[in-house]
N, C-alpha and C positions, 0 to 999 in steps of 0.2 A: 412255628406255633401260631395259633389263632388267638389273638388277644382282643377282648372287648373292653374298651375304655369308656366307662360310664361317667358322664360329666366331662366329656372330652372337648367341650367348647370353653371350659373354664380355664383359669390361670394355670394350675398344675396339670390338669387333664390335657390341655392343648399341647403343652410342651412335651408331656409324656407320650402322647399319641404320635407326634412327629418323630421323637427319638426312637421309639420302638419300630416305627415304619422304616426309618433310615437304617436300623440295625437288621432289617430283613424279616421282621415279624409281619404276619398278615393281620392288619389292624382294622377294627371298626370302631366308630364313635357312636355312642348312644347319649342323647342329651335332649332335655326339654326346652333349651334356650331360655330358661327362666332367669338365669343370671342377668341377661340383658334387660329383661322385663323389670327386674327389681331396680336396676339403675334408672330406668324410665320413670318408675313410680316415685322414686326418691328425688328425682331431678339431679342426679349425679352421673358421673361418667369416668371412665379410665382416662388417664393422661395421654396415653398412646392411642392412636386411631385404630380401631378394631374393625376389620372387614367382616361381612356376613360369613357364616360358617361354610356355606356352599362355595363362596369365592376363595376362601382359605384352602379348602380341600382341592379345588380345581387348580389353584396355583401350585400347590404341592405336587400334584400329578404332572403339571407342565414342566416343573423344574427337575423332578426325579424319575418320572415314569412309574411311580408307586401309587397304587390306588388305596384310598381309605373309604370304606363303606360308611354310610350315614343313616342312623335311625333317629328320627325326631319324635319324641313322646315322653311321657311321664312314667317313672318307674313305680309310682304308687298305683298305676293302672296295670294290674297283673296280666290282663289279656294282651295288652301291647307288649309288655315285657317278655312274656313267654314266647310270643310270636317272633320277636326279634332274636331271642336266643335260638329258636328252632331254625331260623333262616341262616344265622351266622355260625352256629355250633361252636361256641368259644371253648378253648382249652384252659384259658386263664381269664378271669374277670377282674379288672382293676376298677375299684369303686371309689370315684371322687364325687358322685352325684348327690351332693347334699348342700343345704343352706349352711354356709361356713362362717358366718359373722356373729360374734358374741353380741355386739351392740344391736344388730338387727333383731336378734332374739329377745332383746330387752326393751324394745320400743314400747310395746303394750301387750295386752292379753292376746290379741289377734296374731301378732308376729311370734309370740312365744308358742302358741298352739300350732301355728303353721310349721315352725321349725321342728318341733317334736314329731308331728304327724309325718311331715315330708321325710325327715331323716330316718325315723324308726320304722315306719311302715315300708318305705322304699327298700331298706336293708332287709327287712323280713321277707318281702317279696322275692328279692334276689336269693335268699337262703332257700326258700321253697322251690324256686326254679331250679337251683342246683340239686336239691334233694330229689325232686320228682323226675327230672329228665337229663341232668348233666352232673351225675354224682362224682365223676372223676375230675371235674374242673376245679382249679385252685382259685380260691377267692383271696385277692390282695386288697385289703380294705384300708383306706386312709383314716387313721384315728388322729389324736392330737395329744401333745404333751400336757395340754390344759386339763385333761382328765385327772391328772395327779394332784393338781393344785400346788401348794408350796409347803409341803410337810417339813418338819424340823429334823428329818432323817434323810439319808441318801435315797434317791429314787432308783429302784431297780428296773429291769426291763420286763415289766408285766407281772412278775411274780416275786414273792418274798418268803423266805423261810422264817417261820414263827415258832418260838418255844413258849408254851403256856402251860402252867401247872404241871411241869415235868414231861410234857409231850411236845413233839415237833410235827410240823406239817408245812408243805409249800402251798401257799394260797395266792390268789390274785392280789396284786398290790392295792392297798386302799385308795379309793378315789375321793377327791375333794374338789369337784368342778366349780368354776366361778361364774357360770352363766347358764341360762336354759339351753343355749347351743351346746356348751360343753357337757351338760347333763345328757343331751340327746346322744352324744358320742359314747358316754358311759353306758347308756342303755344298749347301744349298738354292740359294744364290746361284750356285754353280758349275753345278749341274744346270740351272737356268733359263737361264743364259747359254749353255750348250751347246745347249739346246733351241731357243733363239732363232736361233743360228747355223745349225743343221742343218735346222730345220723352218720357219723364218720366223715363229715366234710373236712377237707384240708383247707386251712385258712391262716393267713398272715395278717396281723393287725399292726400297722405302721403308725406308731404314735409320733407324729411329726411336729417339729418346732415351727417357729415363724419362718416363712420362706421369703427370700428377697431376690431381686434381680429380674431383668427383662430378657437378657440374652441367653440362649443356648446355641449350640452349633446350628440347629435347624431353624429356630425362630429368627436368627440373624441373616438367613439366606435371602430374604426378600421383604419389602415393606408390608406386603399383604399377609405375611406370616408372623408379624410382630405380636408380642404377647401383651397382656394387660399390665398396667401400673396403677393400682388403686391408691388414692391418697385421701379420700373423703373421710368424714368422721364416723361412718358406719362400716365401710368395707376396707378402708385403708389401714395400714399398719403404722406403728410409731416411726419406724425407720423410713418408710415411704413418705410420711408426712414431713419428717425433718428435711428430707432431700428436696421436696417441693417448696417448703418454706425457705430453705437456703437459696434456692434458685430464684425465688421471687422477692427476696429481701425481707422476709417476715421472720421475727424471732422464733426460734425453735420452742415449741410448747411442750414442756415436760409435765406430765400429770403428777401432781403431788410432789413428794420428796425425790422421786426418780430412782429409788432403790429397787424397784420391781425388776427381778431377774428372770429371764426366759431363755429358752433354747432357740437357736437359729441355724439355718442352712441356706446355701445358694440353690437356686432353681436347677442349676446343672447337676447338683448332687441329688436333688429330688428325683430327677428322671433316671439317674444311675441307680439309686436305691430301688426304684420300681423294677428296673431290669434285673437287679441282683435277686430280688424276692421272687421274680418269675422264674428265673433260670435255676434257682435253688429252692424248689417248692417245699411247703410243709408236707408232712406225712399224713396219711389217711387218719382222720379223727384228731389231728393235732391243731390246737389253737396256739399259734406262735406269735409272740409279741416282740417287736423291735422298736427301740427308741430311735427315731430318725432325726438326728441333728448332728451338727459338727462343732458348734461353739456355744458358750453361754455369755450373755451380756446383760447388764442392767440398762435401764432407760437412760441413765446418766452416761454410761459408757457409750451408747449410741450417739447421744448428742455431742459428746466430745470428739468422737470419730468423724462425724459429719463436719464439725467445725474445722478439724485438722485437714480433712480432704478438701473442704471448700477454700481454705487458705491457699492451696496449691494452684487454684484457678481464679484467684482474685476475689473470692466472695467474702464479705465481712459479715460474720454470723454472730448474732446475740442469742442468749438462751433465757426464756421466761418460765418460771414454775407457775402453773395454774392449778385451780382446784381439780382434784381427781373426780371424774364423773362415775368411776367404778367403785365397787366395794371390794377392796383387796388389801393385803398387807403390802406396805410400801417399803419396808425393810425386813428382810427375812433370809433364812438359810436356803440355799438351792444348790444341790449337787446331784446331777442325774447321770446315770450310766448309759453308754452308747456303744458298747463293744461289738455287738452282734454283726452289724453291717460292716464295720471296719474289718472284722475277721473274714467276711465274705469278699473283701477286696475293694471297698470304697476308698477312694483317694480324694480327700476333701479339698474343696476350694475355701479360702478364708476371706472374711469380709475386708480385712485390712488391705488385701491385695486386689480386691475387685469392686470396692465401693464406688470409685469414679466411673469405671466402665459399665458397671451393672446398674447404677442408679443415677448418680449426680449428672453425668453427661446427658442422660435421657431427660432428666428433669429440666436441665438448661435448654436442651434442644426444643422441647415441647412446652416451655413455660407459658407461651401465649394461649395455650388451651386450659390453663388453670382457672378454676372458678374459686376465688378466694373465700366466697361465702360458705363453701363446703368443707373447709379444712378443719375448723374447730369442732369439738364434740357437740352433738345435738341430742344424745341419748344419755339419761342418767339412770343408774341402778337404783337410786333411792326413791324414785317417784312411786 
């Protein structure tokens, strides 16, 4: 099968492209390389050294003999996008090609507008390319668990059965996003759902939790294939931040009370979920939603796990609670369902088994590359 990975130079996209190529798929990457540009503008960088995409692809070919075609351009440019589709003729489109940081979208008006235009218009262009010339292609779109927010009821997988005034219906699950980034993903979901209904497009929306880890089978094959590890206050995750702080002797900075609970999964499970969605496609006109995560943790849970793992390698780790720069509930109910991908055969990796190898060992190895000025939050939701 021919799979086009949009955003294939990014964290999830790069690991997915290599995984699918290694599994025998004919893979192409389409990317604007904007993720690297955003780092340059912010003066931040991944902890791990990332080679240029051309060198990454060339090294993959040298190691495996498998070619990955590369299209460099912006999906908000429809002329570029449709020409790339025509040249590669994808049967599946894996769409990671969006600005994915909540703090980035909250910096100021410019970054909020950019995030929404880039994400929503790019996805609309993909939908029109599928409708007009590739109607049998299956769209696998990366959504986010952040679309749901933190409701005081269980989170279902995309839909919920409602009884109101004696009548029942199955409706899209209510969305309560917490940033302009998460709002852009909600708009994407609505647009894709609408396109499926009116044009018969088959699509799978994967509402993904927070992803962690550097290693997959493929990215561990060579230093030139290594994946990103973002720890800065804009693109880094809490778990990544804690691991870098632990490795450099800095107290772990918990935002607020630390009761914020979120969904998590290993990068190895991300690439497997993508493959499961591709090999078990949605039906014509179906808008299918899977919650893509394996475990639930609070921020306090993560801090305690990093402390415990650090103890095994001699790290003495303290924890500090700092003012929360975000506007969010810090103590709340959170119970999300995730049975669909498990039913398709996902065999999860667990953070307790992989924290050292997935993160702390990398944080320790590359700690000389840490810019301590970039670790703490620089963006406030309240400005």
